[in-house]
N, C-alpha and C positions, 0 to 999 in steps of 0.2 A: 364421573357418578353422577348420576341423575337422582334428585330427589322425589320422593312420593310422600304425601300427608296423610293418606288414608290406611286403612287397616289393610293387612295383608293377611289372608288365611292359606295356610299349608293342607290340603286335604290328602290324607295319605302319607304318613312319615315312616316310609321305608326308606331303601337305598338311594332312591331318587329324591323324595323329600328332604333327607338328612344334606345330601350333597347340594340341593339348591339352595338350602338356607346358607350353606357356607359360601357359595358363591354370591347369593342375595348380599352378603354382610362386605361383599369388596365391591358391588357392581352399583349398588343402589342407596341413597341418603334416606333412611327412615327410622323412626323410633322403635326401641325392641319391645315397647309396653304395646306398639301396635301389631305385633308379630303374634299369629295365633296359628295351632293346629288342631285339626279334628282327624281322629285316628278311632279305629275300632279296638285298640288294645292300648294298655296303660305302659308298657313294657319300655318304651323309648322316651319317656318323659324326662329321666335323669339326664339323659344326652341331651335333650332340647334346653335343658337348665344349664348345660354345661358351656351350650354354644350362646348362652346369655338370655334365654328364652324366659319369661316368668311362668313360675308353677302354675299359677291360677288360669294362664292361658292355652292351656293343653286341656282339651277337651275329649272326652271318650263316649264315642257313639259308635254303634252299629246301623249304619245308614242303608236304609233299604227302599224299595219302591213304594212300601206303604207310608213309611213316615220321613221321607227326605223332605218335602216341602215343609214341614213343620220344624224340620232340623236347620233348614235354609233359613226361614222366618225368624228363628230364636236369635239367630247369630249376624246374619250378614243385613247390611244395609246399603243404600247407594253410596256410590263411591269406593266401596271395597274393594278388593280383589282376591278371587279364589284362584289358586294354582292346585289345578287338580291331577293329582299322582295317585289317585286311589284305584283299585282293583275290585271288579265284581260290583260296579254302580253304573249307572246310565249317563255315559258323558252328554249324551245328546239332551237327557231329560234337565240335567245339571246347568247345560249351556243354555237351554232355551230359559230356565227360571232366572238364569244370572241377568240373561239380556233384558227380560221382562222388566228387571229389578232393580237395573241401573247399577248393576255390578261388572267388573272387568273380568275375563275369563279365559284362562290358559289351559290346555291340556296337551299330554304329551303322546298318547295313544287314545285308541278307543275302545269301549267296553259297553257291556248291558249289564242289565240286572241278571241275576244266575238263572232266576224262573223263565227267561226268555231268551239264554243264549240259543237252545235249540232250533227256537223259529225265527233268529235274525242272522243272517248272512252279513259277512264283510260288504257285499254289494248293498244290502238293504240299509245298513248302515251309512252308507256313502250316499245312497239316495236321499234318505232322510236328512243327511248334512247338508246336501245341495238346496233341498226346499227351504230350510232355514237361511242357507245364505242369500238367497233370492229376497227372503223376508226380511231379514236382519241386515240393513244396509247403512249407508252414513245416517248420523244422527242416534245411532246406539253405540252404547259403550264399545269400545274395541275389544275383539275376544280372537284370540288365535288358537285354533285346535290342531292337533296332531303334530304338535312341534317338537320333538324329540330327535333322536338321530334317524331311526327310519322307523314309523314315518318321520318326516320334517327334514331334516338335514339332506337328506339325501336328494330331496327335491331341488333344492337351493343348487346342490352339485350338479344336477341334471342340466339346470336352467344355463349355469357358469360352463359348465363343459361343452354346450352348444354352441356358445358363442366363442371359446377357444378353439373349437374343431373348425369352426368357419375361417378362422384365420389363418389353419395350416395345409387346408385341402389343396389339391392342386387346382390351380385356377382355370388351367387349360381344359379342364373337364366342363367348364362353364363357357355358355354363349356370354356375349358383352351383355345382354339383357337381363339374363339369369343371373350374372355377377352383380350388375348394380342392384338388382332385385335381394340378393344375399346380403349386401351391405345394407339396405334399407330395414332387412327383418333385424339384423343385429341391431343397427342404431335405435330402433323403436322399441325392441324388447317383444318382439313377436316369436317368441318361443317356439308356437306351434308352426306358424309357416317357415320358420327357419328349419326344423327337425324336418319339414315336408323338401324344403329344399335340398336338403343336405342327403335326402333318401335314407332317413333312419328308420329302419325297419324293427329294431328291437330295442329296449332299454333293460338292461339287467341290475336290478339291485344285488351287491354283492356282500356278504358278510363272513369272514373269517375269522373266528377267536382262537388263539392260539395260547391264549392264558392257563397255568398251569398251578398246581397246589405242592407243596412241599409234604412229602410222604405220602402212603396210602391211605385211601377213603374207604369206608366201609359202604359201599354203594350196591350190595346185594340186592335191596329194595330200596334205593333211594335214588330219585332224581337231581343232580346237582347242577347249577346253573348260575352265570355270573350276572345275570338279571333278575329274571322272575321263573322258578321252575315250574310253577303251577301253570304260569303264561306260556311257558315252553310247551308243556303237556299238551294244553289245550289247541296250540297250533299245530303242534304234530301230528296230533289224531283227527284234527280236521279234515275234510274233504277238500282239496286245492281248489283256491278260486285265483283269478287273476283276469288280465285282459289280452285279448288277442288282437293284433294289428289288422289293419285293412289288406295287407299284402300275404296274409297265411292262409295257406289251404287246409279249412278245417278238416277236410275229408283225410289228411292225414293221421289223423287222431281221433277219428269219429269214434273208436271202440271205447275209447278213454272218457266219452264226454258224457257228463249228467243232464248240464244245461247249458245251452248256448243262444245268446241273443245276439244275432247278425247285425242289428243296428249299433250297436254301443261295444260289441266285443266281448262283452261280459262273459266268462265261460267257468263254470264249476265241474271239476272232474268226478269220476267216480273212485278215483285214486285218494289216500290221505298223504299228507306231507311226509311221514314218516316212510312212506313206500315209493317216494321217488328221488333221484339223485340226477343233479345238472352239473355236467361239467363248468365251472367258472373259475374267473380269474380274480386276483387280488396281488398287490406289489409282494405279499410273501411268497406268492407262487399260484399255481393252478390247483384248483382243488374240486372236489363233488360236494356239492351242497345240496339239502333237504330244498324241494320246492315248497314254499309253506305259502302260506295265505298270509297278506299284509296291507294296510290300508293305503299305503301309498302306491301301489301298484292300478289301485281304483283312481284315485285322484291325479296321478301324473299322466296316465294314459288320456284322461279327460282333458286335461289342461292343454296335451300336446295335438289334441283332436282338431282338424280343419273339417268344418260343417258347410254344408250347402244352406240355401235359403230357408229350405224346409227342415232343417237341423239334422240331417242325414251325414253319415261321415264321408268325405270325401278322401280324406287322409287320416290314419292313427297308427302309432306305433305298438307293437306287442311291449307289454311291461309285465314281468315277474321277479320275484325275489328268490335268491338262492343262498341259504344259511348253512354255514358248517359251524355248530357251537364248538366249546372247548372238549378235549377228550374225554372229560368224565361223564359230559352230557352225552358226547357220542355213544357210551359205552353204554349208558343208562336207556337212552332210547332204543340202542339195539334188543335190550332187554324187554321192554316194553312191546316191541314188536313181537317178540317171541311169547310174550305172555297174552298173545291176542288183545293186545293195547288196553290191557288193564291200568289202571292207575296206580301208581307206586305208594307204598305205604306211608313214605315220608318224602317230603320235597326240602332241599336245603341252597341257601344263597351262598355264591362263594364270594369273599370281599377280603377280609383279613388274613385267610388263608393262603391267599395268591402269592406265588414268589417268583413268577417269571413269565414271559411270553407277551401278548398283546393282542389288540383287535384292529382289523382292518375292515372297513366301510366306506363304499364308495358304489359308485354307477359305472358300467360297461356301455358307452353309446356305439351300436354296430348299425353299420351301413354297408350294405353289399357293393357300392360303388365308392366308397371313401374309405373303408376300413374300420377298424374298432379303436375306440379312445376309452382311456380309464381317468376317472377324476373322483378323489377320495381322502379320507382322512386315517393315518395308520398311527396308533399310540403303544408306545412299548412301556411295560408297567415299571421297568426301573426308571426311564428316563422321565415319565410323570411323575413319580415319587419325590423326585429331587425339588420339585417345585410344589407341588400338592400332595402331600404325602398322606392324605386321609382318602383320597380319590381313586377310583380304578377306570382303566381304559373304556371299560363297557359303559358305566354311569356316566361319566363325565362328558361322553358326546351327546349324550341326551341332555344333561343339564347346562352345559357351556350353550348350546343352541337355545334352549328355553329362555335361559334368563339373557339372552341376546335378544330373542324375542319380545320378552317382557319388558326391555327398558324402550324398544321401538314402539310398543303399545303406550307406554306411558308419555311417549314424544307425539303419539298420534291417538289421541284419546277416543273419537268419535268416528270410528271408521266402521262400527259393526262387525259383522262374521268375516275372519279372514281365513283362509286356507294356505298351508304353506307355500304353494306354487304362486301365490300371489303377493308374497313378500319381496322386499328388495334384497335379491341373493348378496350383493356386494357388501351393503351394510351389515347384514348378518353375519356373514361369512368373516369379514375382517374383525368384527367386534368379537366372535368366538374365537379367532385365531390364538389368542393368547393362552388358551387352554388346549387347543387342538394342534397345537405347533404348525408345521407346513401342510400345506395341502400338496397332493401328488397329483400331476396330470401329464400324460404321455399316450403315445400310440402303442397299442397291444401286435406284438408282432406275430405271434402263433394266433392261428383263427378259430374263433369261436363259432361253432355252429348252434345258433339260439334253438333251444329246446330238444336239443340232440338226443339226450336221455328218454324224453318223453316219444320222441319220433322211433328210436331203438327199441323201445318196450313194446310200442304197438307193432312194431314189425316180428319182433319175437312171439308175441302173442298170436300173431298169423300164421307161425310155422307150424 
């Protein structure tokens, strides 16, 4: 365990916030009088108290674009840590205030103020984050952003998978000079040059949720989810954004393109995530998942890019996210599509009602030359409950990564803003493994054609 003498603020006491507090008590030495919650409702104060929290340390505020600075100024001071698990707030605005005021900051995803949602894309969020990364470097308090499962954990999986893949490929396919460089890239941790040397054309973030509940659920107009049903809805009805690689022929899907930046591969389709399916792999089996906009497709593709002296891309892999939620969510999303994308009347998170299944999250590293490899984490509910009865496979993959990153922050307190791809993957993965069990790395035997569903859809539209 690692000590922290400062005050810790949990911003958003939902499923992730509650799980993080439970793990925090196992991993960090701190005084409970220094643990605080800022949440928009009083509903979960009793649960906070059951965990050992102080009643008067639970603050209820609806944090908005207009009042967020006054709330932060009221409660936070230099040396505190703000762990941001909130929804419908601007992570970038909160991050900026924290860095300017000496407060440690961690977030597990990206979000914006509700009034800005329609005008801010995932790409805009990423560009804004990169601008802050350039500004807030060593000397500022350490802040780690988007360090949950995905985004976060999957980027660490990708870095680790590239190194492991380099050790397994057929060395006869390399010249002596190329093989020497391959080993050098591994040793120096130069993931972008390693990916280029391995001819990685695509990285697929794969998420297969097989969790199920006991009995029937009334889902006539309810969207169920094992994480955030409102977040799932927002992602599913949004136009798909991701990054295309330098070797992908944009002309093959030109009829599906709304926005495309040739310089960095950013693409926005005129299709919604709910309307797209891509065949993807997990250790549980092959599946069709929705093509969903996600933060890690922006940061991972950027991190693995090789640029020339003028900043133009010499190499970049395609990066996209394919997600199949649990069956209740699949059924609900089908009804959303039938209703012309109207928002369901009710949202319900699934946690205590879960009885079986699991969640498999990982990355597929695809090379036309060397084949495809999978690296990821798979947690079954019954196995997890034996050691951690209050946790769920979906949430603990977020909080195990976040708590490991928080401990790393405390050991490295003055590094400024750090994105997941810049974290030491071996250290974080090893620390999180007690919760995530065994990581799975293996070659995929059945071929996957990246973006095959999108290519087929374009072909169908031309018939």
